[in-house]
N, C-alpha and C positions, 0 to 999 in steps of 0.2 A: 812652251811659248811660238804659237806662231805668228810668221808676219804673213799680212795682210795689206791687200791695195784693194782703197776701196773710194769710188766714182762720184764726186758734190756739186752742186751747184746755189747760189747765192741768190735767195728773192732776196727781190727786194722788195717785195708789196710786206713782206714780213719778218724780213731785217734780221732772216733767222736762215742758217746751211742745209739743203732738202738732201740728204741721198738719195743718191741711185740709183732704179733697183740695181741689182745685179746678184749672182750668183754669189752664195756665201756662202764659204766652204774652200772655194779657190786660193788654195794659200798659196802664197807667193813661196815659200821655205815652209817646211817642216819644226823643226827646235833651234830655243837659239845658237847652240853650238854646229849644226847644219849651218844658220845663218854666217856666225862671225867663218866658218872657212870656207860658203865658196862666195859671197859679199868681199872677203879679203885676201881670197887669190892676187898675190901678184899679178896674174896675167888681166886682173879687170884693169889695175892701173896704168900695166902698158897699153891699154886700151884706149886709154882714155878717160875708160866711164869712173866718174867720179863722184857724180851723186848714185850711179847703185852703190859706191863703191862705203856709202857713209853710213849701208845698214850696217856694213860691220861692227861700227861703236857701240849699234845700237839707238841713235839716230832716226828717226821717220825720217822721210822727205816727205815734204808740204809744194805740189808743182803747178802751178797755173800760169795759164797765159804762154810764152816765150821757154819758159820753163818745162811746161809739160812738150814740149814740143822737142829739146835738151832731152828730155827722159823716154820721151818716143823713142828719140835716133841711139844715144845708149842702150838699151832693151834689145830694138832690130842689132845694132854693130855685136851684142852679146849674140846671139841666133845667127848671126851670117862669121861668127868666132867657132858657132859651138865645137869644133874639133878638137881644138885650142884648150878652148875655158874646160873640156873634158877631160882629153888632159894631163890637164895639167890641178885639175880638182879632183880627178876624180870618181866622181860623178856621173853616171848615165846619163846619153843623150835622153831621153825622155824623162827624167828627173826636171835636168835641169828649162828645157821645154816650157814644162810645164808650167813651173816660177813665173817663166819670164812670159811662158803665154798668159797665165793671169797677169799678170802686170800690163801688161801692153793690153791686153779688154779693158782693161777699165781706164787706163792710159788713153785710149783712142775714144772712148764714150765718155767721157773726162774735155776731152776736143770736141765731137761733134755736138757737146751739151753746152760748150762754152763755159764750163765749168773747172774742178779742180780734183789733183784724187791725194790723196795719202795713203803712207803709202810705212806700216812702224810692222 
């Protein structure tokens, strides 16, 4: 099971959610066990990454508006503390950067379009 980040907007005319063009296959993480190992790491809580840490419980993050800004800030904080995260989790920097980078791409696109992002 992969964790994916997907940006979308609500089309007021049709009343439907429209998923924004996004490079599918940009996994935020690889498999469920890796999800728990990375997102459940105590360092995430220490850094105050409460939204990202919910992924460890298998819950989706659905963010729009101010929540998108908070999610972006958390992801950027994780990137800024990459050395600490890598040291505690044992994951390679390129691994963590790739997952968080995909998430940030989706969040930035959702912000630019006035939309939302779901990460599951």
